[in-house]
C-alpha positions in Angstrom: -0.8 16.0 -21.0 -4.2 14.6 -21.1 -5.4 13.3 -17.4 -8.5 11.5 -16.5 -9.3 12.0 -12.7 -11.4 9.1 -11.5 -13.6 10.0 -8.2 -14.6 7.7 -5.6 -18.0 8.4 -4.8 -19.3 5.1 -3.3 -21.4 4.6 -0.4 -18.9 5.2 2.4 -18.1 8.6 0.9 -19.8 10.9 2.7 -21.1 14.1 0.7 -18.2 16.6 2.6 -15.7 13.5 2.0 -16.7 13.9 -2.0 -16.6 17.7 -2.0 -13.1 17.3 -0.3 -12.0 15.1 -3.4 -13.9 17.9 -6.0 -11.6 20.6 -4.3 -8.2 18.3 -4.6 -9.4 17.8 -8.6 -9.7 21.3 -9.5 -6.5 22.1 -7.1 -4.7 19.2 -9.2 -6.4 20.7 -12.6 -5.5 24.2 -12.1 -1.8 23.3 -11.3 -1.7 20.9 -14.4 -2.5 24.0 -16.3 -6.0 22.8 -17.6 -7.4 23.9 -20.2 -4.4 26.0 -20.9 -4.1 24.0 -24.5 -1.3 22.2 -23.1 -3.0 19.8 -20.6 -7.1 18.5 -20.7 -8.7 16.4 -18.2 -11.3 14.0 -18.2 -13.5 13.4 -15.1 -15.4 10.0 -13.8 -17.1 9.2 -10.9 -17.9 5.9 -9.4 -19.9 3.7 -6.8 -21.4 1.0 -8.3 -21.3 2.4 -11.8 -18.8 4.6 -13.2 -20.2 7.8 -14.7 -18.3 10.1 -17.3 -18.9 13.7 -15.8 -17.1 15.5 -18.2 -15.1 14.6 -21.7 -11.5 16.0 -22.9 -13.5 18.6 -24.9 -16.6 19.0 -22.5 -15.6 22.2 -21.2 -14.9 25.9 -22.9 -12.4 27.2 -19.5 -11.4 26.3 -16.3 -14.5 28.2 -14.7 -16.9 25.7 -16.7 -14.9 22.7 -15.8 -15.0 23.7 -12.1 -18.9 23.9 -12.4 -19.1 20.7 -13.9 -17.0 18.9 -11.4 -19.0 20.6 -8.7 -22.0 19.5 -10.1 -20.9 16.0 -10.5 -23.5 13.5 -9.0 -22.4 11.1 -6.1 -22.9 7.6 -7.0 -23.3 5.6 -4.2 -23.2 1.7 -3.8 -20.5 -0.6 -3.6 -16.8 0.7 -4.6 -16.3 -1.1 -8.2 -13.0 0.4 -9.1 -12.6 -2.5 -11.5 -15.5 -0.5 -13.4 -13.9 3.0 -12.8 -10.8 1.4 -14.9 -12.5 -0.2 -17.4 -14.4 3.4 -18.4 -11.2 5.1 -18.0 -9.6 3.3 -20.4 -12.5 3.7 -22.9 -12.0 7.6 -22.2 -8.2 7.6 -22.8 -9.4 6.0 -26.7 -10.2 10.0 -26.9 -7.2 11.4 -25.6 -4.4 12.7 -28.1 -1.4 10.4 -29.2 0.9 13.1 -29.2 1.1 13.9 -25.2 1.3 11.9 -22.0 -1.6 10.4 -20.9 -2.4 10.2 -17.3 -5.3 8.3 -15.0 -5.4 9.7 -11.2 -7.7 7.2 -9.6 -8.7 8.6 -6.1 -10.1 5.5 -3.7 -11.0 5.5 0.0 -11.6 1.9 0.9 -11.4 -1.7 -0.2 -12.7 -2.6 -3.6 -16.0 -4.5 -3.6 -15.5 -8.1 -3.1 -17.3 -9.0 -6.4 -14.9 -7.0 -8.4 -12.9 -8.4 -11.3 -9.0 -8.4 -11.4 -8.1 -4.7 -11.2 -4.6 -5.5 -13.1 -7.0 -7.3 -15.8 -9.7 -3.9 -15.5 -6.4 -1.9 -16.1 -5.1 -3.3 -18.8 -6.6 -0.8 -21.7 -5.3 2.1 -19.6 -1.8 0.8 -20.0 -2.7 -0.4 -23.4 -3.3 3.3 -24.4 0.2 3.9 -23.0 -0.8 5.9 -19.9 0.2 5.6 -16.6 -2.1 5.0 -13.8 -1.8 6.8 -10.2 -3.8 5.9 -7.1 -4.7 8.4 -4.6 -5.5 6.2 -1.4 -7.2 8.0 1.2 -7.1 6.6 4.7 -4.8 5.3 7.4 -4.7 1.5 6.1 -4.8 1.4 2.6 -4.7 -2.2 1.1 -1.4 -1.4 -0.7 -1.3 -4.9 -2.0 -4.4 -4.3 -4.3 -3.1 -1.1 -5.3 0.4 -1.4 -6.3 -0.9 -4.6 -8.6 -2.4 -1.8 -10.9 0.9 1.0 -10.7 4.2 0.5 -12.6 5.8 1.8 -9.9 4.9 1.4 -6.0 5.9 5.3 -5.8 2.7 6.0 -7.8 0.6 5.3 -4.9 0.1 8.2 -2.7 -1.5 7.5 0.8 -3.3 10.5 1.7 -4.4 9.9 5.6 -7.9 11.5 5.4 -9.7 13.3 2.9 -9.1 16.9 5.0 -5.6 16.9 4.1 -6.2 15.8 0.5 -6.2 19.3 -0.5 -2.8 19.9 1.3 -1.3 16.8 -0.6 -3.1 17.7 -4.3 -0.1 19.8 -5.1 2.3 17.1 -4.2 0.5 14.5 -6.2 0.2 17.0 -8.9 3.3 17.8 -9.1 4.8 14.1 -9.5 2.6 13.2 -12.0 3.8 16.5 -14.0 7.5 15.5 -13.3 7.4 11.8 -14.3 9.7 11.3 -17.4 8.1 10.4 -20.0 8.1 6.9 -21.0 
């Protein structure tokens, strides 16, 4: 499996909340057995722009992947989910064609009103034959916006707070791994 993790580091995400996302991603990557050779990960962070933190082949060991994630910069600015999804689609072009491909998008609020249509922004992800999952953090996620970009509504996971991300990371990772291949 190749998976692209996409972290929300927009202006509304505090440093502590950003750290909670990083810990959840490291936990999920560990559950998915990255980098065992069977699974690989890439990481993007986004706010008003997306930034590639690490490519699929950008680390030698799980410890080096954790270190890169720990150093991932906070971007700030408005939440441009559309640009993050487009970037994830580009990163997927470097994924192995022989394995399942997944994108796990973390989001903690509404997207910027100036954003493009999210389904249009996610088209390259679908063209790369990947499954998009959304981890919606907060008590009132905007499900209409989020379910428009996933294959099935169950691909949107609601986590009530950043503090609960660690507890729910294993559940998300297990769901992604157990999803039948297309």
